[in-house]
Backbone as JSON, one array per atom type, in Angstrom:
{
  "sequence": "MSPEVFARFADVVGRRLAPGPRAVLEIGAGGWTLLAIPAFAAARCVALNLRFDKPTPELLRTTRMIANGNTLPFADASFDCVLSCSMLEHDRWFWRTTAEVRRVLRPGGLFVAGVPIYMTLPSDKDHTTLTYARHGLAYNADYYRFSEQAVREVFFEGYAAVTDEVIVRQYPNPYLVAAGRK",
  "N": [[76.02, 67.53, 83.7], [77.98, 67.28, 80.91], [81.02, 65.39, 79.82], [82.16, 66.97, 77.7], [81.15, 69.55, 78.11], [82.32, 70.15, 80.58], [85.0, 70.12, 79.84], [85.12, 72.3, 78.06], [84.56, 74.46, 79.84], [86.92, 74.15, 81.49], [88.91, 74.66, 79.55], [88.41, 77.41, 78.94], [88.75, 78.58, 81.43], [91.49, 77.95, 81.83], [92.81, 79.47, 79.84], [91.99, 81.97, 80.19], [91.89, 82.9, 82.89], [93.87, 84.45, 85.4], [96.92, 83.03, 86.71], [96.8, 81.09, 89.72], [94.21, 81.6, 91.2], [92.61, 83.1, 94.0], [90.12, 82.86, 95.16], [87.21, 81.16, 94.27], [83.9, 80.78, 93.05], [81.13, 78.61, 92.56], [78.07, 78.74, 91.23], [75.11, 77.07, 91.73], [76.17, 74.61, 92.03], [76.89, 71.18, 91.6], [76.95, 67.58, 92.03], [79.07, 66.75, 90.08], [81.36, 68.91, 90.08], [82.39, 72.02, 88.87], [84.41, 73.13, 90.18], [86.32, 71.25, 90.51], [88.09, 71.68, 88.44], [91.58, 71.7, 87.42], [92.94, 74.09, 87.69], [92.02, 75.41, 89.85], [93.11, 74.25, 92.05], [94.63, 75.27, 94.31], [92.97, 77.23, 95.25], [90.54, 78.88, 97.38], [87.6, 77.31, 97.33], [84.17, 77.72, 96.71], [81.1, 76.2, 96.81], [77.93, 76.71, 95.79], [74.45, 76.26, 96.22], [70.86, 75.55, 96.25], [70.36, 73.28, 97.54], [72.05, 70.26, 98.55], [72.01, 67.16, 97.64], [73.43, 64.79, 97.19], [76.33, 64.73, 97.95], [79.43, 64.5, 96.3], [82.81, 63.08, 96.36], [84.45, 65.12, 95.18], [82.92, 67.31, 95.56], [82.75, 67.43, 98.29], [85.26, 68.39, 98.97], [85.1, 71.12, 98.84], [83.98, 74.28, 100.12], [80.74, 74.21, 101.1], [77.69, 75.86, 100.56], [74.49, 76.76, 101.31], [72.28, 78.64, 99.64], [70.78, 81.3, 97.78], [71.25, 82.28, 94.39], [70.19, 84.77, 93.71], [70.58, 86.54, 95.87], [73.42, 86.8, 96.87], [75.46, 85.79, 99.64], [77.94, 87.21, 100.21], [80.64, 89.51, 100.53], [81.22, 92.45, 98.51], [83.3, 92.18, 95.58], [84.57, 89.64, 96.28], [85.5, 87.29, 94.88], [87.71, 85.84, 92.43], [86.92, 84.4, 90.3], [83.78, 83.44, 88.95], [81.58, 80.75, 88.45], [78.99, 79.19, 86.48], [76.98, 76.56, 85.59], [74.52, 75.3, 83.55], [72.46, 76.51, 85.07], [71.21, 78.9, 85.19], [69.03, 78.99, 83.53], [67.14, 77.75, 85.12], [66.57, 79.56, 87.03], [64.34, 81.66, 88.08], [64.52, 84.47, 88.34], [66.94, 85.17, 86.88], [68.41, 87.47, 86.11], [68.8, 88.82, 88.35], [70.68, 87.18, 89.65], [72.86, 87.26, 87.82], [73.5, 89.99, 88.21], [74.28, 89.94, 90.84], [76.54, 88.22, 90.55], [78.28, 89.99, 89.12], [78.62, 91.96, 91.08], [80.01, 90.39, 93.29], [82.37, 89.72, 92.02], [85.85, 90.29, 91.77], [87.51, 93.25, 90.54], [88.65, 92.79, 87.17], [88.06, 90.18, 87.41], [86.66, 86.89, 86.34], [83.84, 85.74, 84.84], [82.2, 82.72, 84.04], [79.9, 81.21, 82.2], [77.51, 78.65, 81.56], [74.96, 77.75, 79.34], [71.77, 76.52, 78.07], [70.92, 77.28, 74.79], [68.94, 78.8, 72.06], [68.87, 78.31, 68.58], [69.02, 78.9, 65.14], [68.52, 76.24, 62.92], [69.34, 74.21, 60.05], [67.19, 72.53, 59.53], [64.94, 73.92, 60.47], [61.71, 75.41, 60.18], [59.43, 77.78, 58.93], [59.92, 79.89, 60.69], [60.42, 78.72, 63.14], [62.03, 76.77, 65.75], [63.65, 73.65, 66.56], [65.02, 73.51, 68.9], [64.61, 73.31, 71.52], [64.92, 71.65, 74.45], [63.41, 70.26, 77.15], [64.35, 70.15, 80.5], [65.1, 69.3, 83.98], [62.85, 68.37, 85.06], [62.28, 67.1, 87.53], [62.26, 68.99, 89.46], [60.66, 70.8, 88.46], [61.28, 73.33, 87.26], [62.2, 74.87, 84.73], [62.83, 77.47, 83.01], [63.88, 79.15, 80.98], [65.38, 79.57, 77.75], [68.19, 80.85, 76.1], [69.25, 83.4, 73.77], [72.19, 83.93, 71.78], [72.83, 86.54, 71.75], [71.5, 87.55, 74.05], [73.0, 86.37, 76.07], [75.45, 87.61, 75.65], [74.83, 90.38, 75.9], [73.1, 90.72, 78.13], [73.83, 88.94, 80.33], [76.54, 89.71, 80.63], [76.53, 92.49, 80.91], [77.95, 95.61, 81.57], [80.51, 94.59, 81.83], [84.07, 94.64, 81.18], [84.89, 93.18, 78.99], [83.64, 90.63, 76.79], [84.97, 87.6, 76.6], [84.94, 85.07, 75.55], [82.86, 82.86, 73.47], [81.56, 79.94, 73.05], [80.11, 77.52, 71.21], [78.91, 74.63, 72.32], [77.49, 72.35, 71.61], [74.98, 71.64, 68.87], [72.55, 70.42, 68.26], [70.39, 68.06, 69.76], [70.04, 69.95, 71.75], [71.17, 72.89, 72.03], [74.09, 74.41, 73.31], [75.79, 76.86, 75.1], [78.93, 78.12, 76.1], [80.16, 80.78, 77.69], [82.27, 83.61, 78.54], [83.18, 86.42, 80.58], [85.08, 89.26, 81.39], [85.39, 91.21, 84.15]],
  "CA": [[77.05, 68.15, 82.83], [78.77, 66.29, 79.94], [82.45, 65.7, 79.75], [82.46, 68.03, 76.75], [80.91, 70.89, 78.7], [83.39, 70.29, 81.53], [86.27, 70.42, 79.19], [84.97, 73.64, 77.57], [84.86, 75.34, 81.01], [88.31, 73.99, 81.84], [89.65, 75.28, 78.6], [88.18, 78.79, 78.97], [89.49, 79.0, 82.59], [92.89, 77.74, 81.59], [93.2, 80.46, 78.98], [91.56, 83.27, 80.66], [92.05, 83.16, 84.31], [95.24, 84.61, 85.83], [97.39, 81.91, 87.5], [96.69, 81.2, 91.22], [93.07, 82.38, 91.78], [92.57, 83.08, 95.47], [88.79, 82.47, 95.55], [86.42, 80.8, 93.15], [82.49, 80.41, 93.37], [80.35, 77.99, 91.58], [76.65, 78.87, 91.63], [74.33, 75.76, 91.12], [77.18, 73.48, 92.04], [76.34, 69.79, 91.77], [77.96, 66.45, 92.27], [80.22, 67.0, 89.22], [81.5, 70.36, 90.28], [83.46, 72.59, 88.06], [85.52, 73.57, 91.17], [87.33, 70.33, 90.28], [89.09, 72.06, 87.39], [92.88, 71.75, 88.1], [93.45, 75.45, 87.82], [91.47, 75.86, 91.12], [93.56, 73.33, 93.07], [95.04, 76.01, 95.45], [92.03, 78.3, 95.56], [89.34, 78.7, 98.19], [86.49, 76.92, 96.42], [82.88, 77.75, 97.37], [80.0, 75.58, 96.03], [76.59, 77.23, 96.28], [73.23, 75.64, 95.68], [69.76, 75.6, 97.05], [70.46, 72.04, 98.4], [73.09, 69.35, 98.16], [71.35, 65.97, 97.97], [74.38, 63.68, 97.21], [77.68, 65.16, 97.76], [80.45, 63.6, 95.84], [84.09, 63.41, 96.95], [84.87, 66.37, 94.65], [82.1, 68.41, 96.21], [83.19, 67.48, 99.71], [86.46, 69.07, 99.13], [84.82, 72.46, 98.72], [83.08, 74.83, 101.16], [79.36, 74.16, 100.59], [76.93, 76.95, 101.17], [73.01, 76.71, 100.96], [71.89, 79.99, 99.43], [70.14, 81.52, 96.46], [72.18, 83.28, 93.64], [69.68, 86.21, 93.66], [71.11, 87.34, 96.99], [74.68, 86.07, 97.33], [75.86, 86.19, 100.95], [79.37, 87.56, 100.08], [80.94, 90.92, 100.27], [81.59, 92.96, 97.15], [84.71, 91.88, 95.28], [85.07, 88.58, 97.09], [86.03, 86.23, 94.08], [88.47, 86.02, 91.24], [86.18, 83.64, 89.26], [82.43, 82.88, 89.29], [81.12, 79.78, 87.38], [77.6, 78.87, 86.54], [76.74, 75.65, 84.45], [73.12, 74.85, 83.6], [71.56, 76.8, 86.37], [70.61, 80.2, 85.0], [67.8, 78.72, 82.9], [66.27, 77.35, 86.15], [66.4, 80.64, 88.01], [63.24, 82.5, 87.68], [65.0, 85.79, 88.2], [68.26, 85.06, 86.54], [68.99, 88.8, 85.96], [69.27, 89.16, 89.72], [71.89, 86.45, 89.85], [73.93, 87.93, 87.06], [73.91, 91.29, 88.85], [75.06, 89.58, 92.06], [77.82, 87.85, 90.18], [79.06, 91.2, 88.93], [79.01, 92.55, 92.47], [80.97, 89.79, 94.06], [83.58, 89.46, 91.28], [86.87, 91.33, 91.82], [87.97, 93.95, 89.32], [89.42, 91.91, 86.4], [87.59, 88.85, 87.58], [86.17, 86.2, 85.25], [82.48, 85.0, 85.02], [82.13, 81.81, 82.99], [78.5, 80.65, 82.33], [77.06, 77.75, 80.4], [73.42, 77.77, 79.32], [71.24, 76.05, 76.84], [70.45, 78.46, 73.79], [68.17, 78.43, 70.95], [69.48, 78.8, 67.48], [68.43, 78.46, 63.89], [69.05, 75.01, 62.36], [68.9, 74.09, 58.69], [65.96, 71.8, 59.52], [63.97, 74.7, 61.04], [60.71, 75.89, 59.15], [58.4, 78.81, 59.33], [60.51, 80.81, 61.85], [60.35, 77.96, 64.35], [63.19, 75.95, 65.89], [63.41, 72.37, 67.38], [66.15, 73.39, 69.77], [64.23, 73.5, 72.98], [64.74, 70.39, 75.11], [63.17, 70.61, 78.55], [64.91, 69.29, 81.58], [64.77, 69.76, 85.3], [61.5, 67.94, 85.45], [62.18, 66.65, 88.93], [61.95, 70.09, 90.35], [59.7, 71.62, 87.61], [61.8, 74.69, 87.07], [63.0, 75.06, 83.49], [62.11, 78.68, 82.65], [64.43, 79.95, 79.91], [66.48, 79.26, 76.77], [68.77, 82.23, 75.91], [69.89, 83.69, 72.57], [73.67, 84.26, 72.02], [72.76, 88.01, 72.08], [71.1, 87.78, 75.41], [74.15, 86.02, 76.94], [76.43, 88.71, 75.55], [74.37, 91.68, 76.42], [72.44, 90.74, 79.47], [74.66, 88.2, 81.43], [77.84, 90.4, 80.69], [76.31, 93.91, 80.9], [78.8, 96.19, 82.43], [81.85, 93.96, 81.95], [85.06, 95.11, 80.29], [85.0, 92.42, 77.7], [83.14, 89.27, 76.64], [86.24, 86.97, 76.14], [84.62, 83.69, 74.92], [81.55, 82.43, 73.27], [81.83, 78.61, 72.49], [78.8, 76.62, 71.08], [79.51, 73.23, 72.59], [76.68, 71.45, 70.67], [73.98, 72.43, 68.25], [71.19, 69.75, 68.26], [69.04, 68.64, 69.96], [70.0, 70.83, 72.87], [72.36, 73.75, 71.82], [74.76, 74.75, 74.58], [76.95, 77.94, 74.9], [79.71, 78.45, 77.32], [80.63, 82.1, 77.54], [83.06, 84.19, 79.61], [83.31, 87.85, 80.56], [85.97, 89.86, 82.34], [84.87, 92.43, 84.81]],
  "C": [[77.77, 67.02, 82.12], [80.24, 66.49, 80.06], [82.78, 66.81, 78.83], [82.32, 69.33, 77.33], [81.99, 71.22, 79.76], [84.62, 70.76, 80.96], [86.25, 71.77, 78.58], [85.23, 74.74, 78.69], [86.28, 75.3, 81.39], [89.25, 74.74, 80.94], [89.59, 76.92, 78.73], [88.96, 79.35, 80.32], [90.97, 78.97, 82.5], [93.44, 78.98, 80.7], [92.97, 81.85, 79.51], [91.71, 83.82, 82.01], [93.49, 83.35, 84.72], [95.63, 83.38, 86.74], [97.13, 82.21, 89.03], [95.42, 81.88, 91.68], [93.01, 82.14, 93.29], [91.09, 82.39, 95.9], [87.9, 82.24, 94.38], [84.96, 80.32, 93.73], [81.9, 79.76, 92.24], [78.9, 78.15, 92.14], [75.87, 77.77, 90.91], [75.25, 74.57, 91.16], [76.49, 72.24, 92.33], [77.42, 68.83, 92.03], [79.29, 66.57, 91.37], [80.53, 68.43, 89.19], [82.61, 70.78, 89.34], [84.54, 73.13, 88.91], [86.59, 72.42, 91.15], [88.4, 70.57, 89.15], [90.48, 72.29, 88.03], [93.35, 73.07, 88.41], [92.95, 76.03, 89.2], [92.08, 75.11, 92.29], [94.01, 74.04, 94.39], [94.06, 77.04, 95.93], [91.12, 77.92, 96.64], [88.15, 78.58, 97.21], [85.15, 76.86, 97.13], [81.8, 77.26, 96.38], [78.68, 76.17, 96.66], [75.45, 76.56, 95.45], [72.13, 75.84, 96.65], [69.64, 74.36, 98.01], [71.6, 71.28, 97.77], [72.65, 67.95, 98.52], [72.4, 64.86, 98.14], [75.73, 64.13, 96.95], [78.69, 64.14, 97.37], [81.78, 63.97, 96.54], [84.6, 64.76, 96.46], [84.18, 67.49, 95.38], [82.48, 68.64, 97.67], [84.43, 68.19, 100.01], [86.29, 70.62, 99.08], [84.03, 73.0, 100.02], [81.64, 74.97, 100.52], [78.47, 75.24, 101.23], [75.56, 76.81, 100.52], [72.62, 78.11, 100.84], [71.35, 80.16, 98.03], [71.11, 82.53, 95.77], [71.54, 84.55, 93.54], [70.17, 87.04, 94.73], [72.34, 86.6, 97.61], [75.1, 86.67, 98.63], [77.44, 86.39, 101.12], [79.46, 89.07, 100.01], [81.31, 91.24, 98.91], [83.01, 92.49, 96.85], [85.37, 90.74, 95.96], [85.78, 87.43, 96.16], [86.73, 86.71, 92.87], [87.74, 85.44, 90.06], [84.86, 83.17, 89.79], [82.02, 81.89, 88.13], [79.6, 79.52, 87.58], [77.36, 77.9, 85.29], [75.37, 75.1, 84.64], [72.36, 75.22, 84.68], [70.82, 78.05, 85.99], [69.19, 80.03, 84.3], [66.75, 78.16, 83.87], [65.98, 78.35, 87.11], [65.35, 81.58, 87.45], [63.54, 84.0, 87.44], [66.53, 85.87, 87.94], [69.11, 86.41, 86.46], [69.61, 89.26, 87.32], [70.64, 88.55, 90.08], [72.98, 87.06, 89.04], [74.5, 89.16, 87.59], [74.71, 90.94, 90.06], [76.41, 89.04, 91.67], [78.71, 88.96, 89.92], [79.53, 91.84, 90.23], [80.06, 91.81, 93.26], [82.23, 89.46, 93.36], [84.54, 90.66, 91.57], [87.06, 92.04, 90.55], [88.87, 93.03, 88.51], [89.05, 90.47, 86.49], [86.84, 88.18, 86.42], [84.92, 85.56, 85.67], [82.34, 84.1, 83.83], [80.74, 81.13, 83.2], [78.18, 79.78, 81.19], [75.55, 77.59, 80.45], [72.96, 77.07, 78.04], [70.74, 77.35, 76.04], [69.55, 77.89, 72.84], [68.85, 78.98, 69.8], [68.79, 78.27, 66.28], [69.23, 77.27, 63.32], [68.68, 74.89, 60.89], [67.61, 73.4, 58.62], [64.77, 72.6, 59.94], [62.98, 75.14, 59.8], [59.81, 76.87, 59.78], [58.73, 79.55, 60.64], [60.42, 80.02, 63.24], [61.64, 77.16, 64.51], [62.88, 74.67, 66.73], [64.5, 72.36, 68.47], [65.82, 73.65, 71.27], [64.02, 72.14, 73.5], [64.57, 70.74, 76.46], [63.84, 69.63, 79.44], [64.72, 69.9, 82.87], [63.3, 69.41, 85.68], [61.22, 67.53, 86.91], [61.82, 67.79, 89.86], [61.13, 71.15, 89.59], [60.03, 73.11, 87.65], [62.66, 74.88, 85.86], [62.32, 76.33, 82.71], [62.56, 79.22, 81.36], [65.29, 79.09, 78.99], [66.96, 80.83, 76.28], [69.27, 82.28, 74.34], [71.34, 84.02, 72.81], [73.71, 85.75, 72.43], [72.44, 88.24, 73.53], [72.23, 87.39, 76.39], [75.12, 87.13, 77.0], [76.01, 89.95, 76.18], [73.66, 91.84, 77.76], [73.27, 90.12, 80.58], [75.92, 89.14, 81.57], [77.69, 91.89, 80.54], [77.22, 94.52, 81.97], [80.17, 95.58, 82.63], [82.82, 94.57, 80.86], [84.99, 94.5, 78.96], [84.18, 91.07, 77.8], [84.28, 88.53, 75.94], [85.9, 85.68, 75.32], [83.2, 83.45, 74.74], [81.73, 81.06, 72.48], [80.53, 77.82, 72.52], [79.46, 75.23, 71.25], [78.78, 72.21, 71.65], [75.54, 72.18, 70.05], [72.63, 71.75, 68.4], [71.27, 68.42, 69.02], [68.91, 69.74, 70.96], [71.22, 71.76, 72.73], [72.76, 74.23, 73.17], [75.78, 75.73, 74.25], [77.58, 78.08, 76.19], [80.46, 79.86, 76.91], [81.42, 82.74, 78.75], [83.14, 85.73, 79.45], [84.34, 88.33, 81.61], [85.44, 91.15, 82.87], [85.82, 93.57, 84.66]]
}
């Protein structure tokens, strides 16, 4: 995660999340965790991933859980906020994870997701785009790039509102941070 992406998440959370969230979940949490956003200082912070190879001091301050986002091991309406940064494109069945996020969010809760997207650039020719940069080679699981429409209509299906769509960068790897309120 880049400092710019972290800052965009922090900005969206700061503007959209009610003060004093009680419980926050990050799916796909890594060493530089979004749970370090100051707005979460007093919350119960749960970091979820398939593994935690090198826990950082920030990550060690969270409750770490090894699990899959496709079947979240939490009761319905358990979290005020769920975060996902650069994870859904590596999830073979991302639609299961987004459905699970909706299930574990409390009414009025906030889901903030960051994903690489594809978009048309002035340099594109013949209906092709150069905006696909593959990453995740170490674990050979880089399945998707999303359109802005897919983020809006698939990730946030059934939400009361899509509150934010911020394109963090355009080239060579366009990235979108978006939020929805349940």
